[in-house]
Structures are given as C-alpha cells and as structure tokens.
Chimera marker file (.cmm) of the C-alpha trace (Angstrom):
<marker_set name="trace">
<marker id="1" x="-59.787" y="-13.341" z="35.065" r="1" g="1" b="0" radius="0.5"/>
<marker id="2" x="-60.213" y="-15.736" z="32.181" r="1" g="1" b="0" radius="0.5"/>
<marker id="3" x="-63.114" y="-18.133" z="31.779" r="1" g="1" b="0" radius="0.5"/>
<marker id="4" x="-62.735" y="-21.016" z="29.319" r="1" g="1" b="0" radius="0.5"/>
<marker id="5" x="-65.712" y="-23.196" z="28.398" r="1" g="1" b="0" radius="0.5"/>
<marker id="6" x="-65.089" y="-26.264" z="26.238" r="1" g="1" b="0" radius="0.5"/>
<marker id="7" x="-67.706" y="-28.618" z="24.886" r="1" g="1" b="0" radius="0.5"/>
<marker id="8" x="-66.932" y="-31.554" z="22.636" r="1" g="1" b="0" radius="0.5"/>
<marker id="9" x="-69.644" y="-30.486" z="20.179" r="1" g="1" b="0" radius="0.5"/>
<marker id="10" x="-68.949" y="-26.730" z="19.983" r="1" g="1" b="0" radius="0.5"/>
<marker id="11" x="-66.041" y="-24.332" z="19.569" r="1" g="1" b="0" radius="0.5"/>
<marker id="12" x="-64.442" y="-23.289" z="22.922" r="1" g="1" b="0" radius="0.5"/>
<marker id="13" x="-65.702" y="-20.035" z="24.447" r="1" g="1" b="0" radius="0.5"/>
<marker id="14" x="-63.123" y="-17.712" z="26.038" r="1" g="1" b="0" radius="0.5"/>
<marker id="15" x="-64.220" y="-14.792" z="28.213" r="1" g="1" b="0" radius="0.5"/>
<marker id="16" x="-61.728" y="-12.305" z="29.665" r="1" g="1" b="0" radius="0.5"/>
<marker id="17" x="-62.734" y="-9.994" z="32.515" r="1" g="1" b="0" radius="0.5"/>
<marker id="18" x="-60.280" y="-7.387" z="33.865" r="1" g="1" b="0" radius="0.5"/>
<marker id="19" x="-59.257" y="-8.218" z="37.438" r="1" g="1" b="0" radius="0.5"/>
<marker id="20" x="-59.419" y="-4.530" z="38.351" r="1" g="1" b="0" radius="0.5"/>
<marker id="21" x="-63.125" y="-4.584" z="37.507" r="1" g="1" b="0" radius="0.5"/>
<marker id="22" x="-63.740" y="-7.387" z="39.989" r="1" g="1" b="0" radius="0.5"/>
<marker id="23" x="-61.285" y="-6.577" z="42.783" r="1" g="1" b="0" radius="0.5"/>
<marker id="24" x="-61.794" y="-2.893" z="43.560" r="1" g="1" b="0" radius="0.5"/>
<marker id="25" x="-63.117" y="-0.776" z="46.409" r="1" g="1" b="0" radius="0.5"/>
<marker id="26" x="-66.605" y="-0.420" z="44.968" r="1" g="1" b="0" radius="0.5"/>
<marker id="27" x="-66.969" y="-4.174" z="44.629" r="1" g="1" b="0" radius="0.5"/>
<marker id="28" x="-65.638" y="-4.596" z="48.169" r="1" g="1" b="0" radius="0.5"/>
<marker id="29" x="-68.296" y="-2.212" z="49.455" r="1" g="1" b="0" radius="0.5"/>
<marker id="30" x="-71.064" y="-4.018" z="47.542" r="1" g="1" b="0" radius="0.5"/>
<marker id="31" x="-69.950" y="-7.494" z="48.680" r="1" g="1" b="0" radius="0.5"/>
<marker id="32" x="-69.749" y="-6.398" z="52.307" r="1" g="1" b="0" radius="0.5"/>
<marker id="33" x="-73.414" y="-5.471" z="52.743" r="1" g="1" b="0" radius="0.5"/>
<marker id="34" x="-73.760" y="-7.693" z="55.835" r="1" g="1" b="0" radius="0.5"/>
<marker id="35" x="-70.700" y="-5.999" z="57.424" r="1" g="1" b="0" radius="0.5"/>
<marker id="36" x="-69.022" y="-9.327" z="58.208" r="1" g="1" b="0" radius="0.5"/>
<marker id="37" x="-65.652" y="-7.610" z="57.710" r="1" g="1" b="0" radius="0.5"/>
<marker id="38" x="-64.803" y="-3.982" z="58.200" r="1" g="1" b="0" radius="0.5"/>
<marker id="39" x="-63.702" y="-1.990" z="55.163" r="1" g="1" b="0" radius="0.5"/>
<marker id="40" x="-60.040" y="-1.998" z="56.194" r="1" g="1" b="0" radius="0.5"/>
<marker id="41" x="-59.893" y="-5.801" z="56.473" r="1" g="1" b="0" radius="0.5"/>
<marker id="42" x="-61.736" y="-6.294" z="53.193" r="1" g="1" b="0" radius="0.5"/>
<marker id="43" x="-59.381" y="-3.931" z="51.358" r="1" g="1" b="0" radius="0.5"/>
<marker id="44" x="-56.396" y="-5.774" z="52.877" r="1" g="1" b="0" radius="0.5"/>
<marker id="45" x="-57.861" y="-9.066" z="51.638" r="1" g="1" b="0" radius="0.5"/>
<marker id="46" x="-58.304" y="-7.686" z="48.107" r="1" g="1" b="0" radius="0.5"/>
<marker id="47" x="-54.754" y="-6.258" z="48.155" r="1" g="1" b="0" radius="0.5"/>
<marker id="48" x="-53.388" y="-9.671" z="49.210" r="1" g="1" b="0" radius="0.5"/>
<marker id="49" x="-55.447" y="-11.402" z="46.526" r="1" g="1" b="0" radius="0.5"/>
<marker id="50" x="-54.084" y="-9.026" z="43.866" r="1" g="1" b="0" radius="0.5"/>
<marker id="51" x="-50.543" y="-9.773" z="45.039" r="1" g="1" b="0" radius="0.5"/>
<marker id="52" x="-51.223" y="-13.525" z="44.850" r="1" g="1" b="0" radius="0.5"/>
<marker id="53" x="-52.561" y="-13.170" z="41.321" r="1" g="1" b="0" radius="0.5"/>
<marker id="54" x="-49.423" y="-11.283" z="40.227" r="1" g="1" b="0" radius="0.5"/>
<marker id="55" x="-47.057" y="-13.909" z="41.643" r="1" g="1" b="0" radius="0.5"/>
<marker id="56" x="-49.018" y="-16.984" z="40.483" r="1" g="1" b="0" radius="0.5"/>
<marker id="57" x="-49.799" y="-16.342" z="36.806" r="1" g="1" b="0" radius="0.5"/>
<marker id="58" x="-52.185" y="-18.891" z="35.314" r="1" g="1" b="0" radius="0.5"/>
<marker id="59" x="-53.418" y="-20.153" z="38.710" r="1" g="1" b="0" radius="0.5"/>
<marker id="60" x="-56.533" y="-22.273" z="38.119" r="1" g="1" b="0" radius="0.5"/>
<marker id="61" x="-59.165" y="-20.948" z="40.531" r="1" g="1" b="0" radius="0.5"/>
<marker id="62" x="-62.040" y="-23.219" z="39.458" r="1" g="1" b="0" radius="0.5"/>
<marker id="63" x="-62.010" y="-26.314" z="37.269" r="1" g="1" b="0" radius="0.5"/>
<marker id="64" x="-65.234" y="-28.188" z="36.492" r="1" g="1" b="0" radius="0.5"/>
<marker id="65" x="-65.792" y="-31.296" z="34.360" r="1" g="1" b="0" radius="0.5"/>
<marker id="66" x="-69.382" y="-32.347" z="33.756" r="1" g="1" b="0" radius="0.5"/>
<marker id="67" x="-70.200" y="-34.774" z="30.982" r="1" g="1" b="0" radius="0.5"/>
<marker id="68" x="-68.816" y="-33.286" z="27.779" r="1" g="1" b="0" radius="0.5"/>
<marker id="69" x="-68.429" y="-29.767" z="29.249" r="1" g="1" b="0" radius="0.5"/>
<marker id="70" x="-65.213" y="-28.438" z="30.801" r="1" g="1" b="0" radius="0.5"/>
<marker id="71" x="-65.045" y="-25.041" z="32.543" r="1" g="1" b="0" radius="0.5"/>
<marker id="72" x="-61.860" y="-23.400" z="33.815" r="1" g="1" b="0" radius="0.5"/>
<marker id="73" x="-61.468" y="-20.062" z="35.596" r="1" g="1" b="0" radius="0.5"/>
<marker id="74" x="-57.934" y="-18.650" z="35.852" r="1" g="1" b="0" radius="0.5"/>
<marker id="75" x="-56.398" y="-15.388" z="36.977" r="1" g="1" b="0" radius="0.5"/>
<link id1="1" id2="2" r="1" g="1" b="0" radius="0.2"/>
<link id1="2" id2="3" r="1" g="1" b="0" radius="0.2"/>
<link id1="3" id2="4" r="1" g="1" b="0" radius="0.2"/>
<link id1="4" id2="5" r="1" g="1" b="0" radius="0.2"/>
<link id1="5" id2="6" r="1" g="1" b="0" radius="0.2"/>
<link id1="6" id2="7" r="1" g="1" b="0" radius="0.2"/>
<link id1="7" id2="8" r="1" g="1" b="0" radius="0.2"/>
<link id1="8" id2="9" r="1" g="1" b="0" radius="0.2"/>
<link id1="9" id2="10" r="1" g="1" b="0" radius="0.2"/>
<link id1="10" id2="11" r="1" g="1" b="0" radius="0.2"/>
<link id1="11" id2="12" r="1" g="1" b="0" radius="0.2"/>
<link id1="12" id2="13" r="1" g="1" b="0" radius="0.2"/>
<link id1="13" id2="14" r="1" g="1" b="0" radius="0.2"/>
<link id1="14" id2="15" r="1" g="1" b="0" radius="0.2"/>
<link id1="15" id2="16" r="1" g="1" b="0" radius="0.2"/>
<link id1="16" id2="17" r="1" g="1" b="0" radius="0.2"/>
<link id1="17" id2="18" r="1" g="1" b="0" radius="0.2"/>
<link id1="18" id2="19" r="1" g="1" b="0" radius="0.2"/>
<link id1="19" id2="20" r="1" g="1" b="0" radius="0.2"/>
<link id1="20" id2="21" r="1" g="1" b="0" radius="0.2"/>
<link id1="21" id2="22" r="1" g="1" b="0" radius="0.2"/>
<link id1="22" id2="23" r="1" g="1" b="0" radius="0.2"/>
<link id1="23" id2="24" r="1" g="1" b="0" radius="0.2"/>
<link id1="24" id2="25" r="1" g="1" b="0" radius="0.2"/>
<link id1="25" id2="26" r="1" g="1" b="0" radius="0.2"/>
<link id1="26" id2="27" r="1" g="1" b="0" radius="0.2"/>
<link id1="27" id2="28" r="1" g="1" b="0" radius="0.2"/>
<link id1="28" id2="29" r="1" g="1" b="0" radius="0.2"/>
<link id1="29" id2="30" r="1" g="1" b="0" radius="0.2"/>
<link id1="30" id2="31" r="1" g="1" b="0" radius="0.2"/>
<link id1="31" id2="32" r="1" g="1" b="0" radius="0.2"/>
<link id1="32" id2="33" r="1" g="1" b="0" radius="0.2"/>
<link id1="33" id2="34" r="1" g="1" b="0" radius="0.2"/>
<link id1="34" id2="35" r="1" g="1" b="0" radius="0.2"/>
<link id1="35" id2="36" r="1" g="1" b="0" radius="0.2"/>
<link id1="36" id2="37" r="1" g="1" b="0" radius="0.2"/>
<link id1="37" id2="38" r="1" g="1" b="0" radius="0.2"/>
<link id1="38" id2="39" r="1" g="1" b="0" radius="0.2"/>
<link id1="39" id2="40" r="1" g="1" b="0" radius="0.2"/>
<link id1="40" id2="41" r="1" g="1" b="0" radius="0.2"/>
<link id1="41" id2="42" r="1" g="1" b="0" radius="0.2"/>
<link id1="42" id2="43" r="1" g="1" b="0" radius="0.2"/>
<link id1="43" id2="44" r="1" g="1" b="0" radius="0.2"/>
<link id1="44" id2="45" r="1" g="1" b="0" radius="0.2"/>
<link id1="45" id2="46" r="1" g="1" b="0" radius="0.2"/>
<link id1="46" id2="47" r="1" g="1" b="0" radius="0.2"/>
<link id1="47" id2="48" r="1" g="1" b="0" radius="0.2"/>
<link id1="48" id2="49" r="1" g="1" b="0" radius="0.2"/>
<link id1="49" id2="50" r="1" g="1" b="0" radius="0.2"/>
<link id1="50" id2="51" r="1" g="1" b="0" radius="0.2"/>
<link id1="51" id2="52" r="1" g="1" b="0" radius="0.2"/>
<link id1="52" id2="53" r="1" g="1" b="0" radius="0.2"/>
<link id1="53" id2="54" r="1" g="1" b="0" radius="0.2"/>
<link id1="54" id2="55" r="1" g="1" b="0" radius="0.2"/>
<link id1="55" id2="56" r="1" g="1" b="0" radius="0.2"/>
<link id1="56" id2="57" r="1" g="1" b="0" radius="0.2"/>
<link id1="57" id2="58" r="1" g="1" b="0" radius="0.2"/>
<link id1="58" id2="59" r="1" g="1" b="0" radius="0.2"/>
<link id1="59" id2="60" r="1" g="1" b="0" radius="0.2"/>
<link id1="60" id2="61" r="1" g="1" b="0" radius="0.2"/>
<link id1="61" id2="62" r="1" g="1" b="0" radius="0.2"/>
<link id1="62" id2="63" r="1" g="1" b="0" radius="0.2"/>
<link id1="63" id2="64" r="1" g="1" b="0" radius="0.2"/>
<link id1="64" id2="65" r="1" g="1" b="0" radius="0.2"/>
<link id1="65" id2="66" r="1" g="1" b="0" radius="0.2"/>
<link id1="66" id2="67" r="1" g="1" b="0" radius="0.2"/>
<link id1="67" id2="68" r="1" g="1" b="0" radius="0.2"/>
<link id1="68" id2="69" r="1" g="1" b="0" radius="0.2"/>
<link id1="69" id2="70" r="1" g="1" b="0" radius="0.2"/>
<link id1="70" id2="71" r="1" g="1" b="0" radius="0.2"/>
<link id1="71" id2="72" r="1" g="1" b="0" radius="0.2"/>
<link id1="72" id2="73" r="1" g="1" b="0" radius="0.2"/>
<link id1="73" id2="74" r="1" g="1" b="0" radius="0.2"/>
<link id1="74" id2="75" r="1" g="1" b="0" radius="0.2"/>
</marker_set>
C-alpha cells in the first residue's frame, strides 16, 4: 500500500506499507473481534483482496482533495 500526501507548500510525503503486513491472518483475527464473519469467510475475503491487488496494479483505493492538500492511497 502506498500513501501519497501532497501539499502546495511542502514537499510530497510518500509512505509505503507492505500489503502482507496489513492483509494477513493475525490482522484478520484482530479486525474480527465482534465475530461478524467467521474466520474462514474473512480469510477468503483477504485472499480475494490480494488477488484483486495483483491484477489491478496502481488501483486508487482512496483519493481526497481538501484545500491545498491531496491524499492518495494505492495498492
């Protein structure tokens, strides 16, 4: 995952976070504290999300423009 923050007054900030750090079994267990999904379904969702990320390089997940600040999150 890549986070890009641009402001007209400052140099752009780029933050890279490994997808495997975010989309793994431990994270799935932590997110699912309320047991809205069972573990099998949550793992299937994460597997599908990983597949989507591989096939759609550079997909913009979030894009925000506020005043002179622009934030973009891509996979």
